[in-house]
N, C-alpha and C positions, 0 to 999 in steps of 0.2 A: 410310383411307376407311371410311365407315360408312353404313348405310342404316337410317333409322328407319322401321320398317314401319308404325307408327301414323300418322306424318305423311307418309310417302313421300318423304323428302328425303335428299340425299346430303351428305356432309361439305362445309363451306364452302370449305375449302382446295382440295379436288378440283374443285369447281364453278368456283372462281375461276380455276384454270388453264385450264379450258375456255373460260370467258368471255373471258379475255385473248387467246385465239387466234382469236376470232370477229370478223367484221364485223357479224354479226347479234346477237341477244340470247338470253339464257336466261331462261325463266320457271319459277319453282318454287313449290311450295305456300307460301302466305302472302303471295305477291306480289299486288298489287292487280289485276293482269291475269290471274291464274291461272285463275279460273273461265271467263273468256272464251277463254283460250288452250286450255283442255282440252276445250271444248265442240265437238261435231261436229254435222253436219246431222241425223243420225238420232238422235232423242231416246231410242231404245231402249237406247243405249249411254252410260252415265254412268260414266266411268272417271277415275281419279286418277293420272296419270303422275308419276313422280319429277321429271322435267324435260321441258319443251317447248323444243326448240332451234329458234328462228326463224331459218332460214338466209337469208343475204343473197346467197349465191352458191355456186358449186361448191366452193370451198375450205372453206366452212362445212360443207357436206355431208360432205366427206372427214373433217373433224375430228370431227363428230358421230358418224359411223360408227366411227372409230377409238376414240373415247371409250367408246361403248357396248360395243364388242368388248373393250376392255381392262378394263372394269369388269364384264363378263359380265352386261350388262343387256338386257332385252327391248327390241326395236326396233319401233316403229310408224312407218310413213312416211305422211305426209299431204300430199296435193296439194289437191284441192278439198274433201276431207273428206266425200264422199257415200257412202263405203263402207257398203253395206247391212249387211254382216256385222260392222261395227265395227272394221275393221282400221286405221282412221285414228287410233286412240287405244289406250291400254292402262293397266293398273294397275301402278304401281311401276317402270315402265321409262322409256325415252326416246322421246319423239315427235320425229321429224325433220320439222319443219314447213317445207314448201316453198312455202306459200301466198304468201309475199312475193316469190318468184322469178317475175316476170311479164314478163321481157324477151321481145321478139318482133321478128323481121325477116321481111318478105315480099319475095321476089325475083319480081316479076311477069313478067319476061322469061323466066325459067326455070320459072315456076310452082312455086315452092318456098316453104315457110314454115319458119322456124327458131324454135322456141317452147320456153320454159322451163316447168317442170312446175306452177308455181303458177297458171297461166292457167285461167280458166273458159272454157266454150264461148262465152259472150256476149262475152268479151274477145277471144278468138281470131277469132270471126266478124266483129267490128267492124273488125279489121285487114285481114282477107282480102277482105271485101266492098268495101273502098275501091278494090279493083282488079277487082271482079267475079269473084272466085275463092272457092272453098270446098273443104272436105273433109267427109266424113260426120262429123257431130257429134251430141252428145247431144240428146234430146228435151226435156230441161229445161236451160236455159242456165246455171244456176248449178253444174252438174256440172263437175268438173275434167277437163282433157284427159288427164291422165296415166293414172290407173287405168282410165278408159274405153278408152283406146287399147290398153293392155297386156292387157286382157281380151277384146278383139275390136272392139267398137264398132258397134252397130246403130242406125241413124238414118234420117232421111228421104231420104238419098242412097244408101242401101245397094244398091239395085238399079241405079242409074245408075253409081256409081263404086266399089261394093264396101264392105266393112267399113273402119272407120278404120285398123285394123292393116294392111289391104291397101295402104294409101297411106303407110305409114311406110317411109321409104327410108334412114333412118339415125338413130342415137341415141348420145349420150354417157352412159356408165354408171359410177357409183361402185360398185365391187364390195365384197364383204364384207371383203377385206383392205386396203381403202382406196385401191386403184388407180383411176385414171380411164382407161377404155378406150372406144374407139369401135367401134361395131358397124354394119355394113352388109353388102351382098351380097358384098363382097370381103374385108372386114376383120372377123375374128371372126364368120364367117357362122353358126356354130352358135348363138352368143348372139343374133344378129339374128333367126334363125328363132324362137327361144324367146320373144323379147320380143313377137312378133306373135300374142298369144293365150295366153301362158303366165303372165300376171299379173306381180305384183311379186316373183317368187321369186328373181331373179338379180342384183339390185342396185338402186340408186337412179338412175333416169334423170334427168339434169340438163338434157338438151336433146333435143328431138324434131325430126327433119327430115321434113316431109310433102310429098308430091306434091299439088299443088292443081289444081283443074279449074274451067272456066268455069261459073258458076252465078249466076243473077239478073242485076241486083239484084231484078227482079220474077220471081216464080214463081206458078204456079197452085196454091193450097193451101187447106187449111181442114178443117172438120168438117161432116158431115151427121148430124143426130140423128134416130133412128127410135124408135117406141114399142115397148115390151116385147112386146106381143102379136103383133108382126110380126117378132120376132127371128129365128125359124128361117128364114123366107123371106129376110130380109136377109143372114144369114151364108151361106146356101146360094148365093144369087145372087152374093154377094161372092166366094165360092170359085170359082164357075164363070167369073165375069168375069175375075178376076185371073190365072187359069191362062194366059190369052193376052195379058196386059198387056204393053205395051212397057217397056223398061228404064227409060225416063224417069219412069215412074209407080211410086211406092211407096205402099202403103196399110197401114192398121192398123185393126183392129176393137177398140173399147174397150167392154167391158161395164161400165157404170158407173151411178151414181146421179146424176140431173140436179141440178146445183148451183143455188143461188138467184141466177142471173145474169140481167141484163135481156134478153139475146138469146134466152132460152127462156121460153115461156109459163108464167105462175105456176102453172097447174094441173098442170104436170109436175114442178115443183120437189120434190125429195125422193123422186121415184119412180125405179124402175129403168128405164133406157133403153139403147139400143145406139147408139154413135157410130161412124161410119166416117171416119177421118182420111186425108188424102192429100196428096201433093206431086207435081206434075208439073214436073220439072226440065229441061224442054226448051224449044223455041221456044214462046212464048205463042200464036203463030198456030195451033199444033196442039193447044193445051192443052184447049180447051173440048170438042173431040171426044173426047179421052182421058178426061176426068173426067165427061162427061155421064151415062154409065151408073150412076155412083155416086150420082147424084141420084135415081134411080128404082128403087132396090133395094126400096123400100116406100113408105109415105106419110110424107114428111119432117115432123118436128116443126119443124125449123129447118135451113136450108141456108146454111152459112157459108163455102162454097167460092168463091173468086174470086181475082183477081190481088192479090198483096200482096208487100211486100218479103220477101226470104228471111230477113232478121234478125227480122222480125215473126213469121214462122212458127216460127222457132227459139225464140222466147220466149213463144209463145202459151199453153203449158201451165204456165208458171212460177207464176201465182197459186194454182194447185191444189197446188203442191209446195213450200210454204214450209218452212223449217227448224223443228225442234223436235218434230214428230210422231213417233210410234213407227212404224217401218216394217219389214216383212219381205217379201222377194221370193223366189220360187222359180220354176223354169221347166222346160219340156220341149219338145223339138222334136216337131212333130206332122205326121202325114199327115192332111189335113183331110177325113177320111171323114165320112159321115153320123153314125156312132157317136161319133166324137171331137167333132164339133160339137154333137151332142145333149148330151154330157157337159158341155161348156163352158156351154151354155145352162142346164142344170139347176143347175150350180154358181153361175151368176150370180144365181139366185133365192135363194141361201143366203148371200150375202156378209154377213159379220158386222157391218160398219160401212158408213156411206154412202161413205166414201173407200176402201173395199176394192174391188179391180177385177180383171178378167181381160182381158188383151190378146192379140190374135192379130196378130203382126208378119209381114207378107209378106216373104219372102226371095226367092231366085232372082236372075235377071238377072245383073249383073256379079259379084255375090257368089258365085253358083253356078258360074261359069265358072273360078274359081281352082282349080288342082289341089288335091286333098284333102291332099297331103303338103307343100304350100307353106308352111303355117302350122300352129300347133297347133289353131286353129279348123278342125276337120276336117269338120264336117257340111255340106259344100257341096251335098249333095243335098237337104237339107231345104227345103221350100217355106214352112213356117210355124213360127214360134217362139211358144209360149204362155208368157206371163209371168203368174204369179199373185201378187197383191199384197194383203197384209194391212196396213192402215194405220189408226191411231187417234190421237186427240189426246193421249192419255196412257197410263199403264201399266195402268189398270183393265181387267181382262179380256183383256189383250194376249196372254197365254200361250194362251188359248183361240183367239184370232184366228190365231195362228201355227199351231196345230194344224189349224185349218180349211184354211189355205193348203197345208200339207204334204199333207193328205188330198186336197185338190183336185188337186194336182199328180199324185199317184199315180193318181187316177181318170182324168185325161186321158191319162196315159201308158199306161194299160191299153188304150186304144183306138187303138193305132197310133203312139204316140209313143216317145221314147227319148232318153236323153242329156240333159245340162243345159248351160246357157250360163253361163260363169264369172261374168259381170257381173250375172247375175240369180240368184245363188245366195246365200241368206242364211245358210247354214250353213258352218262351217269343217271339218266332219268329213271324214275321209279317204275314206269311201265316196262322199260328194257330189263331192269333187274327182275321184275316179276316174271317176265317171259323166259328167264333163264332157269326157273325152278317150277315144278308142279306146286299146286296150292298147298298141299299138306306139308311138303318139304319147306316151303317158304314160311309157313306158320311155325314149324319146328325151329327154323333158324331164328325167328323172332323171339321165341322163348329162350334160346341160348343167348341172344343179344341182350335180352332183358336181364339175364343173370350176370353177364360179364361186362356190359357196357350200356347201362340203362340211360345214360345221358347222351349217348351217341358221340362221344369224344372222337372215336375212330369212324368218321363219316366220309372221308375222302377215299372212296372205294365204290364198288358196285354195292351200294349201301342197303343193308337190311335195317330198316328203321325200327328202333325199339318201341314198345307200346306207348311209353310216355311221350314220344315224339310224333306219334301217328296223328 
């Protein structure tokens, strides 16, 4: 076996043995499909793996993991490929590509979904909504279900039904030694605990079992846009209103630049605005009363809140988050004090590009009632999560945009915030990972890592370093 570090390829005989054992395919440098196979959603990460193994099923995952381990190669696991930090790809290693594994079964009587890791939220929602069911999913429907779930999962149903990981009831996992194990509350409960917020540290999940809930098909949802000069009034009233909001209502403040879209007046195109998004996931008869105060936080530029299909709300933001742009996310949990809100408002006026944004995600509700030690996502007391986004069409000036986002996060955190959210962490550094978990939770994750991946084969993630690698 040999590796050509210039071309990033392995010896043909070695690859041939792997290919012969697969139902799926192997893509290597020089193949016609290589550039397509190596490309991920976040254009900030341009990597050249030695191999992309396009898995057709669990057996292929086992063989890909065994191959990478035997050849001492770096492993990147790709589901939807949206990893902000670039964990879906690598240089010179093996990408275990799960995007072709899109099998799904819904059991409407038991309200359960059994889903493979290559599914996106658009595909998942399409299946569950056929039965009027759903689980908390991504705000952008091209996001994959796998990484989103393993990191926690904040979406429009978070206050009604909790995080996505709160609704994970079982998983099949290929571990670093090539075993397929099942994890749930009774079988391998330590692994099951770690999967619900500990990221992709412990193996490759090949099947997720979710508890589903009645949602839609119609919900009350949408966005209300307000002018920048009313921003402080809007966010202050939003904070006071949402403090007593019912669980059925989840909201989010988006500090953004008005895009050139027909539903916004031309005179605001390209100007900074404040948008308040919402979803009321309860009875439509009660919805108008619940969302009415969101329409009067200031003087609306546009009020786009109304009854619409759940799947429409789940795809509403997709046109703004197409692949190829450079993206960096960072985050902090926030106590929405006047000082913290003022900091967010100041930072909104300094966003480096029109597509750079700050989001205030409302938490609480069902998410807040889960015991803090039930999952690695431990900030159950937090009422707001602030996500800071640097986004640009290409690499020019992007390092400066990232520096702005990091500084913005620190500024907000100084005013009553603390901790980070795994899925909104664009850095892989150990200090950022530790900031995502309380010390006792991190130590428990290390113990699980020691049991299931003691050599740190799965280290392209928000990495929990095993004891042997510390």
